[in-house]
Structures are given as C-alpha cells and as structure tokens.
N, C-alpha and C positions, 0 to 999 in steps of 0.2 A: 483425479486432479493431477496436473503436471505443473510443477513450479521450478523455474530455471532462474538463475541469477548470473549476472555478469557485470564486470566493470566496463563502463563505456564512457570515454573521456573522463570527466570529473564526477561522473554519477555512478551510483550502484543501482543497477536495474534489476527488478524482480518481475518476472513474467508469470502471470497466473492463467491457467488454461483448464477450464472445466468447472466443477462445482466445489466451492469451499464450504465444507461442513465439518462436523465434529471429528470425522476420521482423517480429514486432510488439513485441518487448521494447524496441526503440529508442524507440518512441512513449512507453512508460511512463517510460523513462529521461529523455526530454525533458520530460515533464510534471512529474516530481519535480524535475529541475534547474531548471525555470522557477519552481516554487514557492520553491525555495531562493534563487534569484537575486532574487526579489521580497521576500525577507526573511521569508517565512512560517515560523512556528514551530510551527504546529499543522496537521499534514497528515493527512487522513482518506482512506483508500483504500476505496472502495465496490466490493466484489467479488461482489455479489449476482447479477450476470449473467456472471460469469467461469465458463466451462465447463471450462477446461483450463489448466494451467500447466506449461511445460517447464522444464528446468534453466536455460535462458537467462533465462526470466522470473524464476525464483527468484534467479538471480544478480544481477538488478537490485536486488531488495530487499536482498540481502546486501551489495552494494557500497556502500550508503548507511548501513549501521549505524554505522560509525565517524564519518562526517560528521555524522550526526544527533546523536551524542554530543558531538562537538566544538563544534557550533553550538547546543546546547541546544534542538534541534528534536524535537518529539514527533510520531511517526507511528503511527497505529493502523489496522490492517486489519480490516474487518468484512464480515460477510455471506458468508463462504466456504461453498460447497456442501461436503457431506461428503467427496466424493472428492478435492476440491482441498485441503480441510483435512487430510485424511489424509497427503497428500504433505508438508505443512509439519510435521506431527507426526513422521512417519517420519524425516525429516532433522533433527529437533530444532530447527527454526526457530521453533516455537511458544515455545521458551525464550528466543530472542534477539529476537523481534519481539512487539509487542503485538497480539494477535488476539482479537477479541470477536465476538459474534453480530449485534449490531444497531448502528445509527448512534447511538442513544441511549446505549448502553453505551460506545461510542467517545468520545462527547462527555464523558461522566462521567469516564472514565479520563484524558482529556487535561486535564481541569480540576485533577486532583490534583497 
C-alpha cells in the first residue's frame, strides 16, 4: 500500500494505491491524523488505485466520523472501484460517509 498526501488548493488530498488492510491501515490513520493536526477542514480521499479494503481499513474511516463532525471537517471519498464500493454499500457506510465518483464531484460537494 502506498499512501501519499498533499495540499492542493484548499483541499488536503490523500491518495491510496494498493490494498488497505490491517498492516497498512495505520498509514491511512496517520495521513488523516496529520491533516487534522494541520487544521485541514476539507479532506479528499482518492481511491482510484485502491484495489481492496479490509474491515481494518473500513474501521479507520469509521473511527473519524465523530471527530469530523466535532471539528466541522468535511471528508469525501472518491474513485472507488465497483468491488470496493460494494463493500461500503453492503455495510451501509455509503450512508455515513460522503462517497462520489470523481475528484470534481468531491470538490463540488465539499464546497456546499
């Protein structure tokens, strides 16, 4: 798993590449935590190259839901492949998290 983050315009972008499982979910946790520590309020998660997500990976996203709400931070996940998106839907996480298809849609949602 490769996880890179960058500041892009007014957004904090986190790029996921590979399989997000128990051994790599700490990297995602660190990337999100770093964004929050820097005071970022608009976090975009690029999942176009994410091939697989385990329950541990899903747990990272779930663990931040309340903190995002408490700090008025918007997070949008975009670019999920069908099989990964199905996991989010089956678990109902698509109702708790903002998930869209493209970066353009993510930026539009975050502006609202």
